[in-house]
Structures are given as structure tokens and as C-alpha cells.
N, C-alpha and C positions, 0 to 999 in steps of 0.2 A: 383413230378407229385401227381396233388390233384389226388383226388379217380375217378374219371372218366373220368380224361383228355383223356392218352391213348385210355381207351376202346371204349369211344364215337366217336373214328374215326370211328367206325362199325355201324354208324348215315349214309350211302351211299349205293345208290342201283342201280341196272343192269336193265335195262328192260326186261330182262327175267327171273327174279325173282321176279317184281312185276308182270308183265301177269302170269307167273305160280302160286304163291301164290293164287293171286286171283281168279284163275281160280277154284283151289279145295278149296276153302271156308273155305282156312283154319285161315286166318286174318291175316296171317304173324307171329302170336305171335308164334303156334306148332313148326314151324321148326327153329326161333328164340332162342331160347329154346332147340336144339336139342340134347340132353344129349351126342352124339356121339362124339361132340366137346369134352366136359369134360373126356370120356376113353380115346379117342387120348394125351392129354393133361397131364391127371395123369400117361398114360406109357410113356410116353417122361420123364418126371420129374420122372418117378422111375427108369431111368437109370442115376441121376445126384441127389444124395440125397445129397451129398455138397451143393449144390444150394439151394433144400428145406431148408436144414436144416440153413442157411443165411439168407433166405426172413422171414423164423420163429420166428431166433432172432432176425431178424428188427422189425418186427412187435412188438413182444417181448417190445423192450424196446421202439419203439413208444406208444404203450400202455403206458408203465409206465411211460412217458413223460406225457401222456391225462390224467390219473389221479391225478398227482399230478401238475396238471395244467401248466407243462413247452413244450407243446407241441404248436406250431407255424404252424399247420397245419390247411390253410384256404379254404376254396371253391373255384373254379377257378370262374378268372370272369365273369360276365354275369351268374354266375347260381344261380337263381330265387329261387331255394328253400328256399336259405334257407337267405333271406335276412330280413327277421322278426328279430327284434333288440332282441327276445328273446334268440336266437342260441348264441348269446357274450353276455346277459346282466345276464341268468340267467349260475349256474355253471354246473347245469349238464346238459342243454340240451346244452349247450357249450363243455362237454366230449363225451357226446352222438352224436356228430356228430362230432367231431374229432374221434372219433373212426368206426366211418363210411368211413370217408376219406381214414385214418390209411389204414384198410380192402381192398377198390378200389383201393389204391393205391401197395400193396402187390397179388392182386391177378394180376395185371397188368403185375407186375415185373415176377410173376410166368409162364405169359403167354409169355414174352420175353424170361426168361431161359428156358422153353421146345424147343426153337429154333425148330417149327415144319416149312414145305413149307406154301410156300405162300397162301395156299387154307387151311391149315389147320390152322394157325396161325387167318386168316380173320373171321373162325370160330369159335374158341375160346373166340374172343374180342367180338365178338355180341354176343353170348350168354351171357357170362359174365358181358358183358354190362345192358343187360334185364333182368335178375336176382338181379344185383346189384341196377338198378331206381325200381324195383320191391319193393323193401327190405328198400328203402332209409326211414329214420325216419319219414320224412315231410307226409309222404304217410298215417299215423296212426292218430287219434283224440287223446290218449293219451299221444303223442310224438309230436305231432305241435304247437309249442304254438299260432299260429294263433284263432287255434282251439281253444283248452281250453279255449282264453279270450269268443270266441265267444258260447260257451255250459253257461260258466257264463252268460255274457250279456243277453241272449233268454233262458236260464234256460232250454238248451237242443231242444228248437224248432228249429235250424240250423239242429241237426242230424233229426229228423221227417220231416224236406221239404228234405234234402236229400235223405233219403229212398222212399218218392215218388219219385224224378227223377229218382234213382235208378231203380226203377221196371219200369218206363215208358220206359227207355232207353235201357234195356234189353233184353225189348218185342220186339224189331224191329234192324232188320239188319243195320249196321255193328255190333250192340250191344258194341259201345261203348258210351262211358261219349258223351254228345250235346257241342260241342265247339262255340256256335253261336247262341245269339239269332237273330231267322229266321223272328220274325214280323215286324223288321223296315226294311226292304229290300224289294225293291217291282224292278224284272228284267222288263225295257224300264220307270221305275219312276227316281229312283236313284241308279242305275245300267244298265249300258248299255244306256246310257242316250244321246249319241251323235244322230242330227239328221240326216236322211238318211232315203234311202229305199230301201227296194229289186229288184234290177233289173231284177233278175237270180232265176227261181227255176225249181228245176229235182229230181230227186226220191234222189240222194245224200248228196245233198248242195243246199242254200240258199247263192246269192250273191248278199252286202249290199255295196250300194254307199254311200257317208257320202256328207253332203250338204258343202261345202264350205264355210269359213266364212272369205274370205279376198278378196277384188278385183279382183285380179289376182293370177292365180295360174301357176303352173308350167304344163311343158306341157306332161312329162312323169307322169304315174302314179305309185303309189304304192298297192299291193298286200299282205295282210296278212293271211298266209294260217297258221290256229290256227293246238293247239294238237288236237289231235281224243279223248283223256283221259279224257278231262273236256272242257266245254262250251266254246263258242269261248271269251265269253265277262270277258278274264283276260285281253284281250290288249284293251277294251272299261269300265275300271270298273269303275272309279264313277267318276263324275267332278271335276278338278283340278289331279285325278290319271290316268287318262287315256292314254295308248300313242295314238290311235287313235287321240281326242281331242287334241295332243300335235303339230301332225305331218298337222292337216287340220291348225291351228294356226299359222304354219308358210307358209302355202300355197302349203301344197303338195295335190295331186290329191289322195284319200284313197279307197281302198277297202278290203273288207273283206269277206271271206267265213265263213260260219255256217253250219258248220255241222249237217248231222239231226242224231237224234237218233236211232240210230237202233234196230229193237227189231227183233222175229225170222226169219220172214219173210226174214231180208235183212241176214241174215246168210252168202251169197255167196258173202258180199262185202268184196275183198280181195283189195292186196296192187293195183295189178292196177285198180281195180275201183277206187280207188282211186287217183293214179296219174293220170289219168284217169280227173279226176275232174278239179284237179289242171291245166292241161291243156287248159280244156274248158274254166276255168273261169279267164286264161290268155289271152287267145283268145278274149273273151266275154270285159276283161276289155279295150284290145287296140282299141276292136270296138267302144266300149261305150266312152273312152276318144280322140277315133279320134289319134291315136300315135302306132304306129309299135313296139315300145319298152314298157317294162314295168320290174318294179323292183318288186321283193320278197322277202318278209318278211317273214320268216317259224320259229314255234317255236314248239322246243321237238321233239315230234314224228311226230310233223306238218313239219319237217324239215328233217328227215328221208324220211318222203313219196316224201318232193318237190326233194331232191336229187336224186332219183330214176328215178323220172317224166321227169327232165333234161338232165339228159341221151339219154332219145330220141330225145330232140331236136339238141343235140349234134350231136349226130349220124347224124341227116338229114340235120347238116350242116343250122341247125335256131337257133345257140345259140345269135347271134347277139339282136335277141329276145329280149332279157334279158338284164337290162341294166343295173342291179348289186343282188347281193344276200347276204341276210342277215340271219344267222344262229342264232337266239338267244335259250342260256342254251339247245342244242343239239350236242346229239353226235355221231357221224358216225362212231369212231372206239371204240369197248366195250369191247379193251382187259382192262383185270383187271379193270371191271366198277365198283370199289368200292367194298366196304366189304361185303354186302350180294349178290351179283351175286355169292357168292361161297356155296351158300343154293341148288342153280339150278345144276339139272344133268339132260342129256338128258331123264332118265328113269320119272322124273317128269316132264319132259317139255311134254314129251308125252301125261301123264296122263293127263296134263293141256290142252293141243290142243283136246283130246279126249272128255273132260267134256265140254270145250267149243262148240265142235261141237252137243255135244247132246241137247243143248239149243237157239245152235244158235248164243249164245254171250256172253260174260265175264257181267257179274253184276258188274254197276259202284261202287254198295256199298259196293260190295265185296272187290273193290281196292282202294277203301278208307279205308279201313280197314288195310289194306299194309301199305299204306300211313303214315295213323298215327305208327303202331306199328316199321316205321323206326326213329321217334322220339316222342320215348312214352313219356319225360319228357313235352316237349311240347303238344302234343296233346293228352296224357292219363292221366298220372298222375298228371297234372295240371289242369285238370279238376275234375280228381274223387276227389280232395282237394276244388276247390270253387264249385262244381256243390253238393257233396256229404255229404262231411264232414263240409265248413261253409255254405252250405245250400243257395248257392247263383245262380242269373240267369247267366251262361254264357256271354260273352260279346256282343254285336253287331259291327262287325270287317266283312266289305267286304269282304277281300281274305278271308277271314271264311265259310260267304257265298258261296263266289261262289265256293272254296273246298267240300261243302256240297253238293252242286248241280251237283249230278254227271250224268254221262250219260252211256249208252251202247258201249262196243266194238263188232261189229261184228266177229264173228267167225272166218270167212276169214282174215280179217288181225290178229285180234290174233295169230293166224298160223303163216304165214307170218313174225311176228315182231320178235316171239319166236325164227325161225328158224336161222332168219339174226342175232338177236341177237348170240345166243349161239354160230353158226357158223365167226360168227365177218366179215362176207360173205360181207359186204358193200366196204372195206378195200382192196379186191381182184379184178381188173380186170375181169369181167366176173363172180363173185360170184354170183351173183343175177342179174337176167333177170324181168326189166317190161317192161311190154306190149309188151313182144317179145325181147326188144333191151338187149343184156351184160350193163349192166350199170357198166362205168369207171368213177369214181371219177376225175381222173387227168385229163381227158378229159371236161371239165366243165372249158373251160378259159374264165372265167367271174371273176369280182372284187367280191369278198365278204367282209363282215363285220360279223365280230363273236363273241359273246358277251358270255360272263360263269360269274356265281356268283362263288369267293371264297369261299363259306363254303354251296355249293348245294348237297345236301344230294341225291338226285337222280340222279343230272347229274356231276360226280368228275369235277373240271375244268381244269384238267390235259387231259381227253378224249374229253372234249370240244376243246384243243388248237390243239390236235393232227390233228383234223381237217384241219388245217394250212396246212402238210403235203402229204393232201391227193388230197384238190383243186388244179384244174390251176388255173391259173390268178393271181394276185394279192389278199394280204388280209391283213386284219386289225383287229389284236384281241384284246379285249379290256376285261377286270378281273374287273368285279364290287364288291364293297366290301360289298355280299349281299348272301341270299341264291337266290333257286330256282324262287318263285315268285315272291319275293324279288327285284332281279337281270331284270326281268322283268317290276313291279311298280316302278319306280325308278323318280319320278318327279322332277323337277329344282326348286329350291327356297332358300330363303335367310334363311330357318331353316332347310335344307339339313345337315345330317351327313353323307352324302354318300364322294365316294371316286371311282376310278379307276386309271387301270392301264392301261399302253399302250408303245407299243415301235416299232421301225420304221423297226425291223430286225426280224425276225419268224426262229430260230434255233432247228432243231430238238427235242430239249430234253427241256420240261415245264421250266423244276427248272433253267433251262439255260436264258429263256426268263424271267422268272421271275427275275433274277438277273440282268439283264438289263432294266429293266422296271420302266418307270418314274411315278410318282405317281399325278394324280389330282384331286383333289376338286372339291367336287360335283356330279349331277348326269354324267351321259355317255348320255343321252337324247340328250345335244344340238352340240355334239362330231357324234354322230350319223346323225342331221340332216344337220348337213354341209357337212359328208362323203354323203348325197341321195343330196341333193343340186347340188352337182358338174356330179351329171349320172344323174339331172330330167330335161335339158334341159331349154329350153328359159322361159317366162313370157308370157300368154297369158290372156286372160277376163274370168273369170271363169263362168261357164257353167252354163245357167239360170233355166235348167230341170238337171234331175238326169238322164232319162234316155239314149237311144241313138237308131243307127239306128240297129230294129230289136228287140230292147231291151223296153220293155215299165215300169215303177213301176209295182210294181203288193202289196205293203203292205209297209209300214209307218218300219222304223227301229226300234226294232231288229230284225224284224222279226216273223216268227214262228216256226218253227226248235227248238228255242232256250229257249221254250217256253211246249216243251215234254218233259214228265216225265217218 
């Protein structure tokens, strides 16, 4: 096992830790490096000195092989830090790299040997992983071959440019390296560009209807419920990479919610507020489209809200109005929700709730800092090297632009999310009440399509899979070979390197499902479109106007709420 293969399993988060760390403005890094993890690990290892001696001996032997040039240690596949040819061609740099990998492997083995409980083991791996990432030889100008060449080529001008960028970045929250060249993007131009209109606006959301692109459309519309933690246009990212664009091109009628960016005056927006908004949007979509039934597709935190909202429909016997439910990278079951969820305690959660209540919201920039510390090699150290050491501008990448286009989270919803996550309340019938109705996910007797990413660092796919055991009705679980955002933005095409797994049966354990799941090459989008079309009703002429009875167009897409900062 290479340096951080095992330790980097720590790059997954639960909703509870994301929202507690961000509220306390720790940026994620302080408690991710918590010294208590090291103390517990050392204390446990002190009881097993023979194991420590064996690991130390193994490290000594490996370092001897490194020094003599006989070591076969190599970076993990996909570790881009050591991609420069200098790490292989220069004998000194190769030995430095292999020494670093050997140290990481030994630390990982020591954590194994400590035999901590699940929570302690995950804390230790998380802390060790962050420390090892920080001290990687790629992060220093004197030991990074690409930086050394740049210093020679530019006479050190790269470091001067980097110093200016460093000063700029640390002067404003979240005080991390810039990850994207924002000058290349404009929301409504080359992002969120699908043609449509806002057909409803209230205090909480705008409802966008997209213009049909086919002569005929399916009668049953699709309503997107986006996350509340970022702006909605991850679903309509860029031409050729837009879920909305793809569905409209297949003859589906598509609507989406665009959440308001809450301010201090909206601190009272809570789970009931957003659940009520989902139901209001569904009713509006049905009336505008002239069809009682609506398919709902919800992503991430939007899925949690939607599940709570639909419980009310189930209790009222009105669930037939939902033709299908899609949950995209969404966890309803937070049990063992990844490694970083172990650092969230009830005391910390209470402090976080109090802090957001004081402000009226959770600042999206602080939340962005927590996300970054969950993947420090990709979202921090990579840009330390690029921006500060090489003196280069960050790339122009649409996903990263969307990621930095942060929103606030209303204090009321922040409180409700944390409480649900800490208690794993949605998994228990009646554990949560939404709009006065106890939530019973088993009563949601509606066909569901559930998508997860195999390398998702926010919603571990095993947690997403467990929704198949919670929801009533027929389920189809699809596992994409991608992370949290790339699982959503997964367009089909001849150059697609994607694949996904699917199986006809959904046993109780995720790993058992994995063993029986077939692998299909390409994007999961066509599979989903086929599933949607089965529940989308007959074809009829496409509407000529985007409004409907009682609803008129009030603005062009992408609307006004998406531009609020």
C-alpha cells in the first residue's frame, strides 16, 4: 500500500461535520488535525510495543532499500502530485519521493495496529492524512522539480507572482488558494444557459420552466429540486454538460427550483419552509403542465428536503401525484457517514447551531473551506503549487466556478439538518416531523431511481445505497464511477470514459449488491432517461408558451435569485 492509499479514505464527510465546522469558521482544518486522535493512537500503541517495533523495523528496511535504489515503492494510480518526470529520472528526487511514501505506509500500518474503535480509527486516519498531505515534498519549491525548472526559466519571477497571489487570497475568506479563473464564465451566458423562463417567484424560490426543444413532449413533467448548499445550476452547468439540456432534448418537460440566497432576515427559513416550497413547486408544475402527476428529481440536500415533503403527501393519500422520485448523490441514512463525521459531537453541533442563529445564516464561503479540507490534495495543495510556487493562474473549469459561487444556508435549515444528521432521524419512522407530519420513508410507495458516485467524498455510496432499504416502492440503484459532482455532470458521448453499475436486486448490504452488479460502459444519463420515459406518459404537442393557468413568465432563465451574492 502506498503512502496515503489507506489514509486518504478519510476524505469523506457527513452532513453533520460539514455544517458544524463551517458554522464555527474553523475552515475544517483545525479539527481535521485534532491532536486527540494522535494521543489515543499513541496510547493504544504503547500497549503493543512489539507491533511498533515491527513497523519501525519495516520502515528502516524500506528506507535502506530506498537509499540503495532497490525500492519498488510508487505513487498510487491517479496521484498527480508525482507526475513530473523528475520524480523518476532524478535519483535524489526519486529517493525523496519513495521515503515519503514509505513513511505514509508505516503511519497507515501503525493506525491498523492500534486497533482503535471505528470512531477513533477514522479520526486518526483523517488527522494523519492531512498532516502527510501537508508535508509532501511536492509542496516545497526546493523539492518540486517543476518549480525548480520554473525558477531557472523565469529567474524567480514565478515566486514573485505567486507571492502577490498569496497575499490576495489570504486577505479574504475562506483564505485558501483560488481554484478557478472566474473571468471566463458568466451565469446566464456560458453557464445556466438553457433557454427558459421564471414562471413563479416567492420569498423562498424561483421556479424555472425550460423551453421545449422537440415538436412533441411527454405529458408528465420533471421537477428538479437542487441542493440548498450551492446554486441550482449544477444541473444546467454548461452547453454539452447540462442535465437540463439533455432531458429537454429527449422530449421531457423540465422545471427546476432556484433557491433564494438567504440573508440574516431569513433566519427563520427551516426544513418546513423548504419542504413547503417543494410541495408548492410541485403543485405549480402540475398546473402549468396540465398534468396531475409530476416526476421529482432531487440532488444532495434537496433530496433530504424532498423526502420529508413527500411524507406529507403519503400521509394524505396523495402520493399518486408523484410519478417517480430520483435521488442524486443523496444520503437519507447517515450511519457511519464517512470518516470526518466522527469529529462532530453534540457539543460542537450545539455551538455551531448557536453561531449560525446569531448570524442568521451559515456563510457559504466557510462551507467552501470545509469542502476544500476534505480533499486537500485536489483543492488546496494542488493550487498552492500552481498559484504560488509556479506563479500560474488557476484553470478555467466550469465545475470549480460553480463550486466557488457559494450561497448562505438559513439558520433554521442549518439547525434542522444538523439535528437530523446527528440523530440519523430519517431512518426511524416518526423520528422527524415535517409540516406537522411524522416522516416514514417506508410509506413513500413510489418508484425511485437512486444515483451515487463510487468515489464520492461527501456522500459515501454505501450510505446512498441504503436508501433502497428505506424507501417503499420499486427502486433502481445506479453507481457511477465518479465523485460527488462528476456523478451529476456525466454527459454521454463517444469520448466518455465513464461507466456505471446496476443490478436487478437490492440486498440488504451494499457490498453484496456490488458483487452482483453488472458494469455498463458510458454515462448513466441514457439509462435514467429510459427510466423517466417509462413514467412520463404519452407524447403531445410541445407548448408554445412557458406560463400556464394563473402563472405568467416574470423573467428569463436563469432568473434573478441565482445572481444574488
